[in-house]
HTML snippet that shows the backbone in 3Dmol.js (N, CA, C, O; Angstrom):
<script src="https://3Dmol.org/build/3Dmol-min.js"></script>
<div id="view" style="width:600px;height:400px;position:relative"></div>
<script>
const pdb = `
ATOM      1  N   MET A   1       0.840  -1.180   0.000  1.00  0.00           N
ATOM      2  CA  MET A   1       0.000   0.000   0.000  1.00  0.00           C
ATOM      3  C   MET A   1       0.885   1.244   0.000  1.00  0.00           C
ATOM      4  O   MET A   1       1.987   1.237   0.549  1.00  0.00           O
ATOM      5  N   ASN A   2       0.400   2.280  -0.606  1.00  0.00           N
ATOM      6  CA  ASN A   2       1.129   3.536  -0.736  1.00  0.00           C
ATOM      7  C   ASN A   2       0.782   4.439   0.456  1.00  0.00           C
ATOM      8  O   ASN A   2      -0.156   5.232   0.381  1.00  0.00           O
ATOM      9  N   TRP A   3       1.541   4.318   1.559  1.00  0.00           N
ATOM     10  CA  TRP A   3       1.215   5.060   2.781  1.00  0.00           C
ATOM     11  C   TRP A   3       1.442   6.561   2.700  1.00  0.00           C
ATOM     12  O   TRP A   3       0.738   7.301   3.387  1.00  0.00           O
ATOM     13  N   PRO A   4       2.387   7.059   1.900  1.00  0.00           N
ATOM     14  CA  PRO A   4       2.553   8.515   1.844  1.00  0.00           C
ATOM     15  C   PRO A   4       1.309   9.257   1.340  1.00  0.00           C
ATOM     16  O   PRO A   4       1.058  10.387   1.758  1.00  0.00           O
ATOM     17  N   LEU A   5       0.539   8.641   0.459  1.00  0.00           N
ATOM     18  CA  LEU A   5      -0.664   9.303  -0.065  1.00  0.00           C
ATOM     19  C   LEU A   5      -1.692   9.576   1.031  1.00  0.00           C
ATOM     20  O   LEU A   5      -2.064  10.735   1.216  1.00  0.00           O
ATOM     21  N   PRO A   6      -2.174   8.561   1.776  1.00  0.00           N
ATOM     22  CA  PRO A   6      -3.154   8.872   2.827  1.00  0.00           C
ATOM     23  C   PRO A   6      -2.585   9.746   3.944  1.00  0.00           C
ATOM     24  O   PRO A   6      -3.290  10.580   4.512  1.00  0.00           O
ATOM     25  N   THR A   7      -1.308   9.546   4.251  1.00  0.00           N
ATOM     26  CA  THR A   7      -0.686  10.354   5.304  1.00  0.00           C
ATOM     27  C   THR A   7      -0.630  11.823   4.903  1.00  0.00           C
ATOM     28  O   THR A   7      -0.971  12.705   5.692  1.00  0.00           O
ATOM     29  N   GLY A   8      -0.201  12.075   3.682  1.00  0.00           N
ATOM     30  CA  GLY A   8      -0.121  13.453   3.195  1.00  0.00           C
ATOM     31  C   GLY A   8      -1.480  14.119   3.104  1.00  0.00           C
ATOM     32  O   GLY A   8      -1.638  15.282   3.474  1.00  0.00           O
ATOM     33  N   LEU A   9      -2.468  13.371   2.608  1.00  0.00           N
ATOM     34  CA  LEU A   9      -3.826  13.922   2.534  1.00  0.00           C
ATOM     35  C   LEU A   9      -4.358  14.263   3.925  1.00  0.00           C
ATOM     36  O   LEU A   9      -4.979  15.307   4.123  1.00  0.00           O
ATOM     37  N   THR A  10      -4.110  13.380   4.876  1.00  0.00           N
ATOM     38  CA  THR A  10      -4.594  13.588   6.242  1.00  0.00           C
ATOM     39  C   THR A  10      -3.966  14.827   6.874  1.00  0.00           C
ATOM     40  O   THR A  10      -4.669  15.682   7.411  1.00  0.00           O
ATOM     41  N   ILE A  11      -2.650  14.916   6.808  1.00  0.00           N
ATOM     42  CA  ILE A  11      -1.954  16.056   7.416  1.00  0.00           C
ATOM     43  C   ILE A  11      -2.329  17.357   6.717  1.00  0.00           C
ATOM     44  O   ILE A  11      -2.604  18.364   7.370  1.00  0.00           O
ATOM     45  N   GLY A  12      -2.339  17.331   5.395  1.00  0.00           N
ATOM     46  CA  GLY A  12      -2.679  18.536   4.639  1.00  0.00           C
ATOM     47  C   GLY A  12      -4.095  19.010   4.898  1.00  0.00           C
ATOM     48  O   GLY A  12      -4.337  20.208   5.045  1.00  0.00           O
ATOM     49  N   THR A  13      -5.028  18.076   4.955  1.00  0.00           N
ATOM     50  CA  THR A  13      -6.419  18.440   5.219  1.00  0.00           C
ATOM     51  C   THR A  13      -6.581  18.990   6.629  1.00  0.00           C
ATOM     52  O   THR A  13      -7.282  19.980   6.836  1.00  0.00           O
ATOM     53  N   PHE A  14      -5.934  18.352   7.598  1.00  0.00           N
ATOM     54  CA  PHE A  14      -6.033  18.834   8.977  1.00  0.00           C
ATOM     55  C   PHE A  14      -5.501  20.260   9.093  1.00  0.00           C
ATOM     56  O   PHE A  14      -6.163  21.130   9.660  1.00  0.00           O
ATOM     57  N   ILE A  15      -4.313  20.495   8.557  1.00  0.00           N
ATOM     58  CA  ILE A  15      -3.712  21.831   8.657  1.00  0.00           C
ATOM     59  C   ILE A  15      -4.555  22.864   7.914  1.00  0.00           C
ATOM     60  O   ILE A  15      -4.835  23.940   8.441  1.00  0.00           O
ATOM     61  N   GLY A  16      -4.955  22.530   6.693  1.00  0.00           N
ATOM     62  CA  GLY A  16      -5.748  23.473   5.901  1.00  0.00           C
ATOM     63  C   GLY A  16      -7.084  23.801   6.536  1.00  0.00           C
ATOM     64  O   GLY A  16      -7.496  24.960   6.564  1.00  0.00           O
ATOM     65  N   THR A  17      -7.759  22.787   7.044  1.00  0.00           N
ATOM     66  CA  THR A  17      -9.060  23.011   7.669  1.00  0.00           C
ATOM     67  C   THR A  17      -8.913  23.786   8.976  1.00  0.00           C
ATOM     68  O   THR A  17      -9.723  24.662   9.278  1.00  0.00           O
ATOM     69  N   TYR A  18      -7.883  23.463   9.746  1.00  0.00           N
ATOM     70  CA  TYR A  18      -7.693  24.162  11.022  1.00  0.00           C
ATOM     71  C   TYR A  18      -7.358  25.635  10.805  1.00  0.00           C
ATOM     72  O   TYR A  18      -7.841  26.494  11.541  1.00  0.00           O
ATOM     73  N   ILE A  19      -6.543  25.930   9.809  1.00  0.00           N
ATOM     74  CA  ILE A  19      -6.190  27.326   9.536  1.00  0.00           C
ATOM     75  C   ILE A  19      -7.427  28.120   9.126  1.00  0.00           C
ATOM     76  O   ILE A  19      -7.610  29.256   9.562  1.00  0.00           O
ATOM     77  N   VAL A  20      -8.267  27.528   8.295  1.00  0.00           N
ATOM     78  CA  VAL A  20      -9.441  28.245   7.787  1.00  0.00           C
ATOM     79  C   VAL A  20     -10.520  28.389   8.856  1.00  0.00           C
ATOM     80  O   VAL A  20     -11.076  29.474   9.026  1.00  0.00           O
ATOM     81  N   THR A  21     -10.826  27.302   9.583  1.00  0.00           N
ATOM     82  CA  THR A  21     -11.971  27.324  10.502  1.00  0.00           C
ATOM     83  C   THR A  21     -11.592  27.618  11.952  1.00  0.00           C
ATOM     84  O   THR A  21     -12.448  28.030  12.735  1.00  0.00           O
ATOM     85  N   GLN A  22     -10.330  27.416  12.325  1.00  0.00           N
ATOM     86  CA  GLN A  22      -9.878  27.544  13.713  1.00  0.00           C
ATOM     87  C   GLN A  22     -10.671  26.625  14.644  1.00  0.00           C
ATOM     88  O   GLN A  22     -10.846  26.926  15.824  1.00  0.00           O
ATOM     89  N   SER A  23     -11.146  25.505  14.100  1.00  0.00           N
ATOM     90  CA  SER A  23     -11.906  24.543  14.885  1.00  0.00           C
ATOM     91  C   SER A  23     -11.185  23.198  14.845  1.00  0.00           C
ATOM     92  O   SER A  23     -11.045  22.587  13.786  1.00  0.00           O
ATOM     93  N   PHE A  24     -10.731  22.750  16.012  1.00  0.00           N
ATOM     94  CA  PHE A  24     -10.007  21.488  16.083  1.00  0.00           C
ATOM     95  C   PHE A  24     -10.898  20.312  15.693  1.00  0.00           C
ATOM     96  O   PHE A  24     -10.449  19.397  15.003  1.00  0.00           O
ATOM     97  N   VAL A  25     -12.153  20.330  16.128  1.00  0.00           N
ATOM     98  CA  VAL A  25     -13.064  19.216  15.853  1.00  0.00           C
ATOM     99  C   VAL A  25     -13.343  19.103  14.354  1.00  0.00           C
ATOM    100  O   VAL A  25     -13.309  18.001  13.808  1.00  0.00           O
ATOM    101  N   GLN A  26     -13.616  20.211  13.685  1.00  0.00           N
ATOM    102  CA  GLN A  26     -13.846  20.170  12.238  1.00  0.00           C
ATOM    103  C   GLN A  26     -12.598  19.700  11.509  1.00  0.00           C
ATOM    104  O   GLN A  26     -12.692  18.925  10.557  1.00  0.00           O
ATOM    105  N   ALA A  27     -11.439  20.156  11.942  1.00  0.00           N
ATOM    106  CA  ALA A  27     -10.189  19.734  11.314  1.00  0.00           C
ATOM    107  C   ALA A  27      -9.961  18.241  11.521  1.00  0.00           C
ATOM    108  O   ALA A  27      -9.484  17.552  10.620  1.00  0.00           O
ATOM    109  N   LEU A  28     -10.300  17.745  12.701  1.00  0.00           N
ATOM    110  CA  LEU A  28     -10.130  16.325  12.992  1.00  0.00           C
ATOM    111  C   LEU A  28     -11.050  15.470  12.126  1.00  0.00           C
ATOM    112  O   LEU A  28     -10.614  14.466  11.563  1.00  0.00           O
ATOM    113  N   PHE A  29     -12.321  15.863  12.015  1.00  0.00           N
ATOM    114  CA  PHE A  29     -13.241  15.107  11.163  1.00  0.00           C
ATOM    115  C   PHE A  29     -12.832  15.172   9.694  1.00  0.00           C
ATOM    116  O   PHE A  29     -12.945  14.179   8.974  1.00  0.00           O
ATOM    117  N   GLY A  30     -12.366  16.314   9.252  1.00  0.00           N
ATOM    118  CA  GLY A  30     -11.878  16.430   7.881  1.00  0.00           C
ATOM    119  C   GLY A  30     -10.678  15.537   7.639  1.00  0.00           C
ATOM    120  O   GLY A  30     -10.567  14.913   6.584  1.00  0.00           O
ATOM    121  N   ALA A  31      -9.779  15.472   8.610  1.00  0.00           N
ATOM    122  CA  ALA A  31      -8.595  14.624   8.488  1.00  0.00           C
ATOM    123  C   ALA A  31      -8.970  13.148   8.462  1.00  0.00           C
ATOM    124  O   ALA A  31      -8.370  12.368   7.723  1.00  0.00           O
ATOM    125  N   ILE A  32      -9.956  12.758   9.261  1.00  0.00           N
ATOM    126  CA  ILE A  32     -10.406  11.362   9.260  1.00  0.00           C
ATOM    127  C   ILE A  32     -11.009  11.005   7.903  1.00  0.00           C
ATOM    128  O   ILE A  32     -10.750   9.927   7.368  1.00  0.00           O
ATOM    129  N   GLY A  33     -11.804  11.905   7.355  1.00  0.00           N
ATOM    130  CA  GLY A  33     -12.366  11.678   6.026  1.00  0.00           C
ATOM    131  C   GLY A  33     -11.291  11.597   4.955  1.00  0.00           C
ATOM    132  O   GLY A  33     -11.373  10.766   4.051  1.00  0.00           O
ATOM    133  N   ALA A  34     -10.285  12.454   5.052  1.00  0.00           N
ATOM    134  CA  ALA A  34      -9.187  12.432   4.083  1.00  0.00           C
ATOM    135  C   ALA A  34      -8.376  11.146   4.210  1.00  0.00           C
ATOM    136  O   ALA A  34      -7.919  10.601   3.206  1.00  0.00           O
ATOM    137  N   LEU A  35      -8.198  10.663   5.427  1.00  0.00           N
ATOM    138  CA  LEU A  35      -7.484   9.405   5.629  1.00  0.00           C
ATOM    139  C   LEU A  35      -8.236   8.253   4.972  1.00  0.00           C
ATOM    140  O   LEU A  35      -7.636   7.423   4.289  1.00  0.00           O
ATOM    141  N   ALA A  36      -9.550   8.205   5.180  1.00  0.00           N
ATOM    142  CA  ALA A  36     -10.352   7.147   4.565  1.00  0.00           C
ATOM    143  C   ALA A  36     -10.290   7.228   3.042  1.00  0.00           C
ATOM    144  O   ALA A  36     -10.119   6.210   2.371  1.00  0.00           O
ATOM    145  N   ALA A  37     -10.429   8.427   2.500  1.00  0.00           N
ATOM    146  CA  ALA A  37     -10.358   8.596   1.046  1.00  0.00           C
ATOM    147  C   ALA A  37      -8.975   8.226   0.524  1.00  0.00           C
ATOM    148  O   ALA A  37      -8.862   7.598  -0.529  1.00  0.00           O
ATOM    149  N   GLY A  38      -7.933   8.601   1.237  1.00  0.00           N
ATOM    150  CA  GLY A  38      -6.575   8.271   0.817  1.00  0.00           C
ATOM    151  C   GLY A  38      -6.314   6.780   0.814  1.00  0.00           C
ATOM    152  O   GLY A  38      -5.640   6.270  -0.081  1.00  0.00           O
ATOM    153  N   ILE A  39      -6.840   6.073   1.806  1.00  0.00           N
ATOM    154  CA  ILE A  39      -6.675   4.617   1.853  1.00  0.00           C
ATOM    155  C   ILE A  39      -7.404   3.962   0.688  1.00  0.00           C
ATOM    156  O   ILE A  39      -6.868   3.054   0.054  1.00  0.00           O
ATOM    157  N   VAL A  40      -8.617   4.414   0.403  1.00  0.00           N
ATOM    158  CA  VAL A  40      -9.376   3.860  -0.725  1.00  0.00           C
ATOM    159  C   VAL A  40      -8.641   4.112  -2.038  1.00  0.00           C
ATOM    160  O   VAL A  40      -8.496   3.202  -2.853  1.00  0.00           O
ATOM    161  N   ILE A  41      -8.182   5.333  -2.244  1.00  0.00           N
ATOM    162  CA  ILE A  41      -7.455   5.660  -3.478  1.00  0.00           C
ATOM    163  C   ILE A  41      -6.179   4.833  -3.576  1.00  0.00           C
ATOM    164  O   ILE A  41      -5.826   4.366  -4.659  1.00  0.00           O
ATOM    165  N   SER A  42      -5.490   4.648  -2.466  1.00  0.00           N
ATOM    166  CA  SER A  42      -4.260   3.866  -2.465  1.00  0.00           C
ATOM    167  C   SER A  42      -4.531   2.411  -2.844  1.00  0.00           C
ATOM    168  O   SER A  42      -3.775   1.823  -3.617  1.00  0.00           O
ATOM    169  N   PHE A  43      -5.602   1.828  -2.307  1.00  0.00           N
ATOM    170  CA  PHE A  43      -5.961   0.457  -2.677  1.00  0.00           C
ATOM    171  C   PHE A  43      -6.334   0.363  -4.149  1.00  0.00           C
ATOM    172  O   PHE A  43      -5.952  -0.594  -4.822  1.00  0.00           O
ATOM    173  N   LEU A  44      -7.075   1.343  -4.658  1.00  0.00           N
ATOM    174  CA  LEU A  44      -7.441   1.333  -6.072  1.00  0.00           C
ATOM    175  C   LEU A  44      -6.207   1.430  -6.962  1.00  0.00           C
ATOM    176  O   LEU A  44      -6.123   0.752  -7.986  1.00  0.00           O
ATOM    177  N   MET A  45      -5.258   2.262  -6.580  1.00  0.00           N
ATOM    178  CA  MET A  45      -4.024   2.389  -7.359  1.00  0.00           C
ATOM    179  C   MET A  45      -3.224   1.087  -7.326  1.00  0.00           C
ATOM    180  O   MET A  45      -2.646   0.683  -8.335  1.00  0.00           O
ATOM    181  N   ARG A  46      -3.195   0.437  -6.168  1.00  0.00           N
ATOM    182  CA  ARG A  46      -2.461  -0.830  -6.050  1.00  0.00           C
ATOM    183  C   ARG A  46      -3.101  -1.908  -6.909  1.00  0.00           C
ATOM    184  O   ARG A  46      -2.403  -2.665  -7.583  1.00  0.00           O
ATOM    185  N   ASN A  47      -4.430  -1.980  -6.888  1.00  0.00           N
ATOM    186  CA  ASN A  47      -5.119  -2.988  -7.691  1.00  0.00           C
ATOM    187  C   ASN A  47      -4.961  -2.715  -9.179  1.00  0.00           C
ATOM    188  O   ASN A  47      -4.876  -3.650  -9.974  1.00  0.00           O
ATOM    189  N   LYS A  48      -4.921  -1.453  -9.559  1.00  0.00           N
ATOM    190  CA  LYS A  48      -4.754  -1.102 -10.967  1.00  0.00           C
ATOM    191  C   LYS A  48      -3.361  -1.498 -11.455  1.00  0.00           C
ATOM    192  O   LYS A  48      -3.203  -1.926 -12.599  1.00  0.00           O
ATOM    193  N   LYS A  49      -2.348  -1.356 -10.592  1.00  0.00           N
ATOM    194  CA  LYS A  49      -0.985  -1.744 -10.965  1.00  0.00           C
ATOM    195  C   LYS A  49      -0.862  -3.253 -11.137  1.00  0.00           C
ATOM    196  O   LYS A  49      -0.084  -3.715 -11.971  1.00  0.00           O
ATOM    197  N   ARG A  50      -1.605  -4.018 -10.375  1.00  0.00           N
ATOM    198  CA  ARG A  50      -1.537  -5.483 -10.447  1.00  0.00           C
ATOM    199  C   ARG A  50      -2.128  -6.017 -11.743  1.00  0.00           C
ATOM    200  O   ARG A  50      -1.690  -7.055 -12.240  1.00  0.00           O
ATOM    201  N   ASN A  51      -3.108  -5.327 -12.293  1.00  0.00           N
ATOM    202  CA  ASN A  51      -3.775  -5.827 -13.513  1.00  0.00           C
ATOM    203  C   ASN A  51      -3.046  -5.460 -14.743  1.00  0.00           C
ATOM    204  O   ASN A  51      -3.477  -5.805 -15.843  1.00  0.00           O
TER     205      ASN A  51
END
`;
const viewer = $3Dmol.createViewer("view");
viewer.addModel(pdb, "pdb");
viewer.setStyle({}, {cartoon: {color: "spectrum"}});
viewer.zoomTo();
viewer.render();
</script>
């Protein structure tokens, strides 16, 4: 699995959301969503490389 992709999305989303909203909870939920999306995209990329 490509771990830098979900990690980068998570950190970037957290920082970007926190700077804009100044809300830790919103930034945390955004980061969790970005982590989930990054993991899904990473799995799709891995499966595409195998075929």
